[in-house]
C-alpha positions in Angstrom: 27.8 -2.0 -16.8 26.4 1.4 -17.8 26.8 2.5 -20.8 28.8 4.8 -22.9 27.3 8.7 -23.1 25.2 8.4 -27.0 24.0 11.0 -29.9 20.9 9.0 -29.0 20.1 9.6 -25.6 19.3 13.0 -27.1 16.1 12.4 -28.1 12.9 11.8 -25.9 10.2 9.5 -25.2 7.0 11.3 -24.8 5.8 10.9 -21.7 3.6 7.6 -21.5 -0.2 7.3 -19.8 -0.5 3.3 -19.3 -0.6 1.2 -16.9 2.3 -0.9 -15.8 4.4 1.4 -17.7 8.6 0.9 -16.8 8.8 5.3 -18.4 10.4 5.6 -14.7 12.2 2.5 -14.2 14.2 2.9 -17.9 17.1 4.6 -16.5 17.5 1.4 -14.0 16.5 -0.9 -16.4 19.3 0.5 -18.2 21.9 -0.2 -16.3 21.6 -4.6 -15.9 22.1 -4.4 -20.1 25.2 -5.8 -21.2 27.8 -3.8 -23.4 27.5 -6.4 -25.8 24.0 -7.1 -25.9 23.7 -6.1 -29.6 20.0 -7.2 -30.7 17.4 -6.3 -27.5 13.9 -8.4 -27.6 11.2 -6.7 -26.2 8.4 -9.4 -26.2 5.7 -7.9 -24.6 6.4 -3.8 -25.0 3.1 -1.9 -24.0 3.5 1.4 -24.5 7.4 0.5 -26.0 9.1 3.1 -23.6 12.1 0.7 -22.8 11.9 -0.6 -26.1 13.3 3.3 -27.5 15.6 3.0 -24.3 17.4 0.2 -26.1 17.3 2.2 -29.7 18.6 4.9 -27.6 21.0 2.5 -26.4 22.5 1.9 -30.4 21.0 -1.9 -29.8 19.2 -3.1 -32.9 15.9 -3.3 -31.4 13.6 -6.0 -31.9 9.4 -5.3 -30.1 6.3 -6.6 -29.4 3.5 -6.6 -28.3 0.3 -8.6 -29.7 -1.9 -5.7 -29.2 -1.6 -4.1 -32.6 -2.2 -0.2 -31.3 1.4 -1.3 -28.9 2.4 -2.8 -32.2 1.3 0.9 -33.9 3.5 2.7 -32.0 6.4 -0.4 -32.0 6.0 0.5 -35.7 6.5 4.9 -35.0 8.5 5.0 -32.7 11.2 2.3 -32.6 11.0 0.3 -36.5 10.7 4.0 -38.2 14.0 4.9 -40.0 12.8 8.5 -39.8 10.0 9.9 -41.8 8.6 12.9 -39.7 4.0 14.3 -40.9 4.7 17.6 -41.9 2.3 20.1 -43.0 0.9 18.5 -45.8 0.5 15.6 -44.0 -1.8 17.5 -41.3 -3.7 18.9 -43.6 -5.1 15.8 -45.4 -5.2 13.7 -42.1 -7.5 16.6 -40.7 -9.5 16.8 -44.4 -13.1 16.1 -44.4 -14.2 11.9 -43.7 -13.1 10.8 -47.2 -16.2 8.2 -46.3 -18.8 8.4 -44.3 -20.8 5.9 -44.7 -17.6 3.7 -43.9 -15.7 5.5 -41.1 -18.1 6.3 -38.7 -17.2 3.7 -35.6 -16.4 6.1 -33.4 -18.8 8.0 -33.7 -21.5 5.2 -33.4 -20.4 4.1 -30.9 -18.3 6.6 -28.6 -19.7 9.4 -29.1 -22.4 10.4 -25.5 -19.8 7.8 -23.8 -15.6 9.0 -24.1 -16.1 11.4 -26.3 -18.8 14.8 -27.3 -19.8 13.5 -30.9 -17.3 16.8 -32.3 -14.8 15.2 -31.1 -16.0 11.5 -32.5 -16.5 13.1 -35.7 -13.3 14.0 -35.6 -12.0 11.0 -34.5 -13.7 9.4 -37.7 -12.8 11.8 -40.7 -9.3 11.7 -38.8 -9.4 7.8 -39.4 -10.5 7.7 -43.3 -8.2 9.5 -43.5 -4.8 8.0 -42.1 -4.1 5.5 -45.5 -4.3 8.6 -47.7 -0.3 9.0 -46.4 1.4 6.5 -48.9 4.3 6.3 -46.5 3.5 3.5 -43.2 5.3 5.0 -40.4 3.4 8.2 -41.2 0.2 6.5 -40.8 1.4 4.6 -37.5 2.6 8.1 -36.7 -0.4 9.8 -37.0 -2.5 6.5 -35.8 -0.2 6.5 -32.5 0.0 10.5 -31.8 -4.1 10.2 -32.0 -4.1 7.3 -29.1 -2.0 9.6 -27.2 -4.6 12.5 -27.4 -7.2 10.1 -27.0 -5.7 8.7 -23.3 -5.7 12.9 -22.4 -9.3 13.5 -22.8 -10.5 10.8 -20.9 -9.2 10.7 -16.4 -6.9 7.9 -15.7 -6.4 8.0 -19.0 -8.2 3.7 -19.5 -11.1 3.3 -21.1 -12.0 0.8 -18.3 -15.0 3.0 -17.2 -18.4 5.2 -18.3 -17.5 8.4 -16.0 -15.5 10.4 -18.5 -17.8 12.7 -20.1 -19.3 13.1 -16.1 -15.1 14.0 -15.3 -15.3 16.0 -18.8 -18.2 18.6 -17.1 -17.2 19.3 -14.1 -14.9 22.3 -13.3 -13.4 20.9 -10.9 -11.8 18.0 -12.6 -11.2 20.3 -15.5 -9.1 22.4 -13.5 -6.6 20.1 -12.4 -6.2 18.4 -15.9 -7.9 20.6 -18.7 -7.6 18.2 -21.9 -10.3 17.3 -20.7 -12.2 19.8 -21.8 -10.6 20.4 -24.7 -11.2 19.7 -28.7 -9.4 15.8 -29.3 -7.8 18.1 -32.9 -6.3 20.8 -30.2 -4.6 18.5 -28.1 -3.1 16.0 -31.3 -1.5 19.9 -32.9 0.2 20.0 -29.5 1.7 16.5 -28.9 2.8 16.4 -33.0 5.6 18.5 -32.4 7.2 15.7 -29.4 6.4 12.8 -31.4 8.2 14.0 -34.2 10.8 15.0 -32.3 11.5 11.7 -31.0 11.3 9.9 -34.6 15.0 8.7 -35.1 17.2 6.5 -37.2 20.0 5.0 -34.7 21.1 3.0 -38.0 20.1 -1.0 -37.2 17.4 -2.9 -38.3 14.5 -2.5 -35.6 11.2 -4.3 -36.7 7.8 -4.0 -34.7 5.7 -7.2 -34.1 2.4 -7.5 -33.8 2.4 -12.0 -32.7 1.6 -13.6 -28.5 4.9 -13.9 -27.5 4.9 -17.9 -27.4 4.0 -17.8 -31.3 6.3 -14.8 -32.0 9.5 -16.6 -29.5 10.3 -19.4 -31.4 10.9 -17.6 -35.0 13.1 -14.8 -33.7 17.0 -15.5 -33.9 19.7 -13.9 -33.3 18.8 -12.5 -30.0 21.1 -11.2 -27.5 19.0 -10.8 -24.7 14.7 -10.5 -24.1 12.9 -7.8 -22.1 10.0 -9.7 -20.8 7.4 -7.0 -18.9 3.8 -9.8 -18.8 0.9 -8.4 -17.2 0.8 -8.5 -13.0 -1.6 -10.5 -12.5 -3.6 -8.9 -9.3 -2.2 -5.9 -10.6 -4.4 -5.1 -13.7 -3.3 -7.4 -15.1 -6.6 -7.2 -18.6 -5.2 -4.4 -20.9 -7.9 -5.4 -23.5 -10.5 -3.7 -20.9 -8.7 -1.3 -20.5 -6.7 0.0 -23.9 -9.8 -1.6 -25.6 -11.2 1.5 -27.1 -7.4 2.5 -29.3 -7.1 -1.5 -30.1 -10.7 -0.5 -31.3 -10.2 2.1 -33.0 -6.3 1.5 -34.8 -8.0 -2.0 -36.4 -11.8 0.1 -36.7 -12.9 -3.5 -36.6 -16.6 -3.8 -38.5 -17.1 -7.9 -37.5 -16.4 -7.8 -33.7 -19.4 -7.7 -31.0 -19.6 -4.3 -28.6 -20.5 -5.1 -25.4 -21.0 -4.1 -21.9 -21.4 -0.4 -20.4 -17.7 0.1 -21.9 -18.1 -1.6 -26.2 -15.2 -3.4 -25.0 -15.2 -5.6 -28.6 -15.4 -9.2 -28.0 -14.2 -12.2 -28.5 -10.9 -10.2 -26.9 -7.2 -11.5 -28.1 -6.4 -14.0 -26.4 -2.7 -13.3 -24.3 -2.1 -16.8 -21.7 -1.1 -14.0 -19.1 -3.0 -12.4 -17.9 -5.5 -15.1 -15.9 -4.3 -16.9 -13.1 -5.4 -20.2 -14.0 -2.8 -19.6 -17.4 0.3 -18.2 -16.6 2.2 -20.6 -15.3 1.7 -22.8 -17.2 2.4 -20.1 -20.2 6.0 -18.7 -18.1 6.9 -22.5 -18.4 6.7 -22.7 -21.7 7.9 -19.5 -22.3 11.2 -20.2 -20.6 11.4 -23.3 -22.9 10.7 -21.3 -26.0 13.5 -19.0 -25.2 16.2 -21.3 -24.0 18.4 -20.0 -27.7 18.6 -16.6 -26.4 21.4 -16.1 -23.4 19.7 -13.6 -21.7 16.8 -12.4 -19.7 15.8 -9.7 -17.3 12.1 -9.9 -16.2 10.2 -7.6 -14.9 8.3 -7.9 -11.7 6.3 -7.1 -8.3 6.4 -8.7 -5.7 2.2 -7.7 -5.0 1.4 -10.9 -8.6 0.4 -13.9 -9.8 2.1 -15.7 -8.8 4.5 -15.2 -6.6 8.9 -14.7 -6.6 9.2 -17.5 -5.5 6.9 -19.2 -7.5 9.0 -17.6 -10.2 12.9 -18.9 -9.2 11.2 -21.4 -10.1 10.3 -21.7 -13.1 12.5 -19.9 -14.3 16.2 -22.2 -12.6 16.6 -24.6 -14.2 17.7 -22.6 -17.7 18.9 -19.8 -15.5 20.8 -18.1 -12.8 19.5 -15.8 -11.6 20.2 -12.2 -9.8 17.7 -10.3 -7.9 17.5 -6.7 -7.8 14.7 -4.4 -6.6 13.1 -1.1 -6.4 10.9 -0.3 -3.5 7.6 2.4 -4.3 7.6 5.2 -1.6 4.1 6.9 -3.0 1.4 4.7 -5.3 1.3 5.4 -8.7 -1.5 3.0 -9.4 -3.3 -0.6 -9.6 -1.9 -2.7 -6.7 1.0 -4.2 -8.7 3.0 0.0 -7.8 1.1 0.2 -3.8 3.3 1.9 -1.9 4.9 -0.1 0.5 4.8 -3.2 -3.3 9.0 -3.2 -4.8 9.2 -3.2 -8.5 11.8 -6.3 -9.3 13.9 -7.3 -12.2 14.8 -11.2 -13.1 18.6 -11.0 -14.3 18.9 -14.3 -15.5 22.2 -15.5 -17.2 23.0 -18.5 -18.7 24.8 -21.8 -15.9 
């Protein structure tokens, strides 16, 4: 069912740069949301673009991701009832590093790898000042914009390669993407108005969680619909390897090992949905723990593991399923969005 126009549709989600983001599919997904679904759980929220769409539709949104940097986006743009960053906040964030002996993680780990010294120092200085913003939603918004600024500095927008500075010094690549060679501070300043303008209050008590979905599902009640967009095994499912730097920056860890050429933190958080050996049992557990939620919508892809027939067999003991397909006519990166593959929505209703 299509929704009537609402004033919230005038707000714009800042375009993400995130593997597997459903940003380009949000209109397609919206038409399958029942109008009487008043509270919606986005269980694997990632970039938060679909949770934001639910908020625009006037729904009460419960959003969740097991990575905290994604949860912070949820705090900033979904849970946040209206707090933005003003000039005084920016002056605070741009102040000198107030504790350089404590806030030097990016410089010590990633300077010379993903950032030049000046940008790494700025990132540490900025991080040292985030806690000086007394409002938690302002803090979340500041971290959200900085994380987005960092992805703009890196070719392909992720941190699973070691060629960032090589690409940033290549005139041909910079000509195609000048952000590679721009100061991190300038990118933040440019993005700031877009993110401030994206903050709005839909007069619902929205909330963002940072939990494994299998732990969260038994604890949520009053949910009318759950939207599942799990990692697509066989197609860039290891988000921790691609976005480890952002998680490190938000958490600002001092008790992790940092391994391999990209300095990924170790040990990783447990996902349960990024390894072929685990994913089928965890899908089964997830569906079992969702019995109390009337309607499920699952985003999937026909290049993923397990195959669609296996997924359907896991769902059918619990729900009747309608299937919708959307074909990729041009590749968007990742085996799950190559030309000719199909994005799939499984619309799961009570029997």
